[in-house]
C-alpha positions as CSV (number, residue, x, y, z in Angstrom):
1,X,4.5,2.8,7.2
2,X,7.8,3.2,5.3
3,X,6.5,6.2,3.3
4,X,5.1,8.0,6.4
5,X,8.2,7.5,8.5
6,X,10.5,8.8,5.8
7,X,8.1,11.7,5.3
8,X,8.9,12.7,8.8
9,X,12.6,13.1,7.9
10,X,12.1,15.8,5.2
11,X,9.0,17.7,6.7
12,X,11.6,20.0,8.3
13,X,13.6,20.8,5.2
14,X,11.5,23.9,4.0
15,X,11.2,24.9,7.6
16,X,14.9,25.3,8.4
17,X,15.1,28.8,7.2
18,X,12.1,29.7,9.5
19,X,13.7,28.0,12.4
20,X,17.0,29.8,11.7
21,X,15.3,33.1,11.7
22,X,13.2,32.3,14.8
23,X,16.0,30.8,16.9
24,X,18.9,32.9,15.5
25,X,21.3,30.3,14.0
26,X,23.2,30.1,10.7
27,X,24.0,27.4,8.2
28,X,26.7,25.7,10.3
29,X,24.3,25.1,13.1
30,X,21.6,24.2,10.5
31,X,23.8,21.4,9.1
32,X,24.7,20.2,12.5
33,X,21.0,19.8,13.3
34,X,20.5,18.1,10.0
35,X,23.4,15.7,10.7
36,X,22.1,14.7,14.1
37,X,19.5,12.5,12.2
38,X,22.5,10.4,11.2
39,X,23.4,9.7,14.9
40,X,20.0,8.3,15.5
41,X,20.3,6.3,12.3
42,X,23.7,4.8,13.4
43,X,22.4,3.9,16.9
44,X,19.4,2.1,15.3
45,X,21.7,0.3,12.8
46,X,24.4,-0.7,15.3
47,X,22.4,-1.5,18.4
48,X,18.9,-2.4,17.2
49,X,19.5,-3.4,13.6
50,X,18.3,-7.0,14.1
51,X,15.6,-6.5,16.7
52,X,12.7,-7.1,14.3
53,X,14.3,-10.5,13.3
54,X,14.3,-11.5,17.0
55,X,11.0,-10.2,18.4
56,X,8.8,-9.8,15.2
57,X,8.1,-7.1,12.8
58,X,5.0,-5.5,14.4
59,X,6.6,-5.6,17.9
60,X,9.6,-3.6,16.5
61,X,7.6,-1.2,14.2
62,X,5.0,0.0,16.7
63,X,7.5,1.4,19.3
64,X,9.5,2.9,16.5
65,X,6.4,4.7,15.2
66,X,5.8,5.8,18.7
67,X,9.2,7.4,18.8
68,X,8.5,9.0,15.4
69,X,5.4,10.7,17.0
70,X,7.7,11.7,19.9
71,X,10.1,13.3,17.5
72,X,7.3,15.2,15.8
73,X,6.0,16.5,19.1
74,X,9.5,17.7,19.8
75,X,9.4,19.9,16.6
76,X,5.7,20.8,17.2
77,X,6.5,22.3,20.7
78,X,10.2,23.5,19.9
79,X,11.1,26.5,22.0
80,X,14.9,26.6,21.1
81,X,17.6,25.1,19.0
82,X,18.2,22.0,21.4
83,X,14.7,20.9,20.7
84,X,15.6,20.6,17.0
85,X,18.6,18.5,17.8
86,X,16.5,16.1,20.0
87,X,13.8,15.8,17.4
88,X,16.2,15.0,14.6
89,X,18.1,12.4,16.7
90,X,14.8,10.7,17.7
91,X,13.6,10.8,14.1
92,X,16.8,9.2,12.7
93,X,16.6,6.5,15.4
94,X,12.9,5.6,14.8
95,X,13.3,5.6,11.1
96,X,16.2,3.3,11.2
97,X,14.2,0.7,13.1
98,X,10.9,1.2,11.3
99,X,12.4,1.2,7.8
100,X,14.4,-2.0,8.5
101,X,11.5,-3.9,10.0
102,X,9.1,-2.6,7.3
103,X,11.3,-3.8,4.4
104,X,11.8,-7.2,6.0
105,X,8.1,-7.4,6.7
106,X,7.4,-6.8,3.0
107,X,9.8,-9.5,2.0
108,X,8.1,-12.0,4.3
109,X,4.7,-11.1,2.9
110,X,5.7,-11.8,-0.7
111,X,4.8,-15.0,-2.4
112,X,7.4,-16.8,-4.5
113,X,6.0,-15.2,-7.7
114,X,6.6,-11.7,-6.3
115,X,10.3,-12.2,-5.4
116,X,12.2,-9.0,-5.7
117,X,9.2,-6.7,-5.5
118,X,9.7,-6.0,-1.8
119,X,12.9,-4.0,-2.4
120,X,11.3,-2.1,-5.2
121,X,8.1,-1.3,-3.2
122,X,10.3,-0.4,-0.2
123,X,12.4,2.0,-2.2
124,X,9.5,3.6,-3.9
125,X,7.7,4.2,-0.6
126,X,10.9,5.6,0.8
127,X,11.4,8.1,-2.1
128,X,7.7,9.1,-2.3
129,X,7.7,9.7,1.5
130,X,10.8,11.8,1.2
131,X,9.0,13.8,-1.6
132,X,5.8,14.4,0.2
133,X,7.4,15.8,3.3
134,X,8.9,19.0,1.9
135,X,6.0,19.8,-0.4
136,X,3.4,19.5,2.4
137,X,5.5,21.6,4.9
138,X,6.4,24.2,2.3
139,X,2.7,24.8,1.2
140,X,1.4,24.9,4.8
141,X,4.3,27.1,5.9
142,X,3.6,29.6,3.1
143,X,-0.1,29.7,2.8
144,X,-1.6,28.4,6.3
145,X,-1.3,29.7,9.7
146,X,1.2,28.5,12.4
147,X,4.0,27.8,9.9
148,X,6.1,25.8,12.4
149,X,3.2,23.9,13.9
150,X,0.6,23.0,11.4
151,X,2.7,20.6,9.3
152,X,3.5,18.5,12.3
153,X,-0.1,18.5,13.4
154,X,-1.1,17.0,10.1
155,X,1.8,14.6,10.2
156,X,0.8,13.4,13.6
157,X,-2.6,12.6,12.2
158,X,-0.9,10.5,9.5
159,X,1.2,8.7,12.1
160,X,-1.9,7.9,14.1
161,X,-3.6,6.4,11.1
162,X,-0.4,4.5,10.2
163,X,-0.3,3.0,13.7
164,X,-3.8,1.7,13.4
165,X,-3.0,0.1,10.0
166,X,0.2,-1.5,11.3
167,X,-1.4,-2.8,14.4
168,X,-4.0,-4.7,12.2
169,X,-1.6,-5.7,9.3
170,X,-0.9,-9.3,8.6
171,X,2.4,-10.7,9.9
172,X,3.6,-14.2,8.7
173,X,3.9,-16.8,11.4
174,X,7.7,-16.9,11.6
175,X,9.5,-18.5,14.6
176,X,11.4,-15.8,16.5
177,X,14.0,-16.3,19.2
178,X,12.5,-13.5,21.3
179,X,15.9,-12.7,22.7
180,X,17.3,-9.3,21.7
181,X,21.0,-9.1,20.8
182,X,22.7,-5.7,20.7
183,X,26.0,-6.9,19.3
184,X,26.7,-4.9,16.0
185,X,27.6,-6.7,12.9
186,X,30.0,-4.6,10.8
187,X,32.9,-5.4,8.4
188,X,34.0,-6.2,4.9
189,X,35.8,-9.5,4.4
190,X,39.1,-9.3,2.6
191,X,37.9,-11.2,-0.4
192,X,35.1,-8.6,-1.0
193,X,37.0,-5.4,-0.3
194,X,38.2,-4.7,-3.8
195,X,34.7,-4.9,-5.2
196,X,33.2,-3.0,-2.3
197,X,35.2,0.3,-3.0
198,X,33.3,1.4,-6.1
199,X,29.7,1.0,-4.6
200,X,30.9,2.5,-1.4
201,X,32.2,5.7,-3.1
202,X,29.0,5.7,-5.2
203,X,27.0,5.7,-2.0
204,X,29.0,8.5,-0.4
205,X,28.7,10.7,-3.5
206,X,25.0,10.1,-3.9
207,X,24.1,10.7,-0.3
208,X,26.3,13.8,-0.3
209,X,24.2,15.3,-3.2
210,X,20.9,14.3,-1.4
211,X,22.1,15.7,1.8
212,X,23.0,19.1,0.2
213,X,19.4,19.3,-1.1
214,X,17.7,18.2,2.1
215,X,19.8,20.6,4.3
216,X,21.0,23.6,2.3
217,X,18.9,24.0,-0.9
218,X,16.1,26.0,0.9
219,X,18.9,28.4,2.2
220,X,20.3,28.7,-1.4
221,X,16.8,29.5,-2.7
222,X,16.2,32.1,-0.1
223,X,19.7,33.7,-0.1
224,X,21.1,33.4,-3.7
225,X,17.8,33.2,-5.7
226,X,15.9,35.7,-3.5
227,X,12.9,33.4,-3.4
228,X,11.2,33.6,0.0
229,X,8.3,31.4,-0.9
230,X,8.6,28.2,1.3
231,X,6.3,26.3,-1.1
232,X,8.9,26.8,-3.8
233,X,11.7,25.5,-1.6
234,X,9.5,22.5,-0.7
235,X,8.7,21.9,-4.4
236,X,12.3,21.9,-5.5
237,X,13.3,19.2,-2.9
238,X,10.1,17.3,-3.7
239,X,11.0,17.3,-7.4
240,X,14.3,15.5,-6.6
241,X,12.6,12.6,-4.9
242,X,9.6,12.4,-7.2
243,X,12.0,12.1,-10.2
244,X,14.0,9.6,-8.2
245,X,10.9,7.4,-7.6
246,X,10.0,7.7,-11.4
247,X,13.5,6.7,-12.5
248,X,13.5,3.9,-10.0
249,X,10.3,2.5,-11.6
250,X,11.5,3.1,-15.2
251,X,15.0,1.4,-14.6
252,X,13.7,-1.3,-12.4
253,X,15.2,-4.1,-14.6
254,X,18.5,-2.2,-15.4
255,X,21.5,-4.3,-14.3
256,X,22.9,-3.1,-10.9
257,X,26.4,-2.3,-12.3
258,X,25.0,-0.3,-15.2
259,X,22.7,1.6,-12.8
260,X,25.6,2.4,-10.4
261,X,27.9,3.6,-13.3
262,X,25.0,5.7,-14.8
263,X,24.3,7.3,-11.4
264,X,28.0,8.2,-11.0
265,X,28.2,9.6,-14.6
266,X,25.1,11.8,-14.0
267,X,26.7,13.3,-10.9
268,X,28.8,15.5,-13.3
269,X,26.0,17.4,-15.1
270,X,23.9,17.5,-11.9
271,X,26.7,19.1,-10.0
272,X,27.6,21.5,-12.8
273,X,24.0,22.7,-13.0
274,X,23.7,23.1,-9.3
275,X,26.9,25.3,-9.2
276,X,25.7,27.2,-12.3
277,X,22.3,27.8,-10.7
278,X,24.1,29.2,-7.6
279,X,26.4,31.5,-9.5
280,X,23.8,32.7,-12.0
281,X,21.0,32.9,-9.4
282,X,18.9,30.9,-11.8
283,X,15.8,29.0,-10.9
284,X,15.5,27.1,-14.3
285,X,19.0,25.8,-13.8
286,X,18.2,24.7,-10.3
287,X,15.1,22.9,-11.5
288,X,17.2,21.1,-14.2
289,X,19.8,20.2,-11.5
290,X,17.0,18.7,-9.4
291,X,15.7,16.6,-12.3
292,X,19.1,15.1,-13.1
293,X,19.8,14.8,-9.4
294,X,16.7,12.6,-9.0
295,X,18.2,10.2,-11.5
296,X,21.5,10.3,-9.5
297,X,19.7,9.5,-6.3
298,X,17.7,6.6,-7.8
299,X,20.4,5.0,-9.9
300,X,23.3,5.6,-7.5
301,X,21.5,4.2,-4.5
302,X,19.8,1.3,-6.0
303,X,22.7,0.3,-8.2
304,X,25.4,0.5,-5.6
305,X,23.3,-1.3,-2.9
306,X,22.5,-4.0,-5.4
307,X,26.2,-4.4,-6.2
308,X,27.1,-4.6,-2.7
309,X,24.4,-7.4,-2.2
310,X,25.9,-9.3,-5.2
311,X,29.5,-9.1,-4.0
312,X,28.7,-10.0,-0.3
313,X,29.3,-13.7,0.7
314,X,26.2,-15.3,2.1
315,X,27.7,-15.6,5.6
316,X,28.8,-11.9,5.7
317,X,25.9,-10.1,3.9
318,X,24.6,-8.4,7.1
319,X,28.1,-7.1,8.0
320,X,28.8,-5.7,4.4
321,X,25.3,-4.1,4.1
322,X,25.7,-2.5,7.6
323,X,29.1,-1.2,6.5
324,X,27.6,0.1,3.2
325,X,24.8,1.9,5.2
326,X,27.4,3.6,7.5
327,X,29.1,5.0,4.3
328,X,25.6,6.3,3.2
329,X,25.1,8.1,6.6
330,X,28.6,9.6,6.6
331,X,28.0,10.9,3.0
332,X,24.7,12.3,4.0
333,X,26.1,14.3,6.9
334,X,29.8,15.3,6.8
335,X,29.9,16.9,3.3
336,X,27.1,19.4,4.1
337,X,28.7,20.3,7.4
338,X,31.9,20.9,5.4
339,X,30.1,23.2,2.9
340,X,28.7,25.3,5.7
341,X,32.1,25.5,7.5
342,X,33.8,26.5,4.3
343,X,31.2,29.0,3.6
344,X,31.8,30.7,7.0
345,X,35.7,30.5,6.7
346,X,35.8,31.8,3.2
347,X,32.8,34.2,3.6
348,X,31.6,32.9,0.2
349,X,28.8,30.4,-0.1
350,X,29.3,30.2,-3.9
351,X,33.0,29.1,-3.6
352,X,32.1,26.6,-0.8
353,X,29.5,25.0,-3.1
354,X,31.9,25.0,-6.0
355,X,34.6,23.2,-3.9
356,X,31.9,20.7,-2.7
357,X,30.9,20.0,-6.3
358,X,34.5,19.5,-7.5
359,X,35.4,17.1,-4.7
360,X,32.2,15.0,-5.2
361,X,32.8,15.0,-9.1
362,X,36.4,13.8,-8.6
363,X,35.2,11.0,-6.3
364,X,32.5,10.0,-8.8
365,X,35.1,9.9,-11.6
366,X,37.5,7.9,-9.5
367,X,34.7,5.4,-8.7
368,X,33.9,5.0,-12.4
369,X,37.7,4.4,-13.2
370,X,38.1,2.0,-10.3
371,X,35.0,-0.1,-11.3
372,X,36.1,-0.3,-15.0
373,X,39.7,-1.2,-14.1
374,X,38.5,-3.7,-11.6
375,X,36.3,-5.3,-14.2
376,X,39.1,-5.5,-16.7
377,X,41.4,-7.1,-14.1
378,X,38.8,-9.7,-13.3
379,X,38.3,-10.6,-17.0
380,X,42.0,-11.1,-17.3
């Protein structure tokens, strides 16, 4: 379920350039469409974040999968740009609920000997789902009929099969209140704020990088690299997430702080290669940037989230994790909108990307310095 719902969020990635040509919009509108996904995520997190705790995992997951299907139908029958906004918002909302309930469901199904594997399985399914979406859509858009339709027909078939599996899946007999509370739980207690800063900046930088790939890399490939093959665009984005899944597996036992700092450090070569690929119109450099970027995604996300979980007091864990996720959503959306706006204002996409890379690199360096200095201060 987790893999399939996240697959739905990246199927559109290699199709953005086709939608732009069909409906007549540019990169600014494209990034706004992309960022609408975050509005749905935030609504799910703030309003329905605890619904599966209260009514049960299956009862929360099945309606969410239904909304995922509705979002896919919106893209399938899209006649104009507003349809894309609606589809992205519904997709973000449904994924926010389905992913949360699915991760909690996995944790409840674990036995004591398997403690810790739920988070690993959930993250792996998330990354592999994100990888499969663009490669499927890219290949079908390039080599099959109905480039804006067939991907979603295949995806809807997967959603139907997933619904059947979820309906019959085992759910532990856990006492639920049955009452739904819509009160959001957000905040960072003063005692944890100093240690929250570094993982929060890490999350922002990591998701800014991921957001650029998911929203604008297909446009970069088509425009600067003059590669019109949609399968290539899907493969490059797929590479990022496949590498992330492999790194997630290989570094499963790496300490969280080490993983976080490694993810921050690897931002620098990844961003440098991305800018170089853009300036030199080089596919090999973009492939290298994607490979390193996969490590950034895996280590930066897992490491920073684990650090947040470690510093959070037991009675404030939900509030702090929710605050962390909001930082992730902001990082995933605002920077790519900024790149598109800068590109229009300056009339130079290469300079806009360079500015984006410099800002994210400076933030990464500042997070490393802050984490090191905070560690020295605690030891003293």
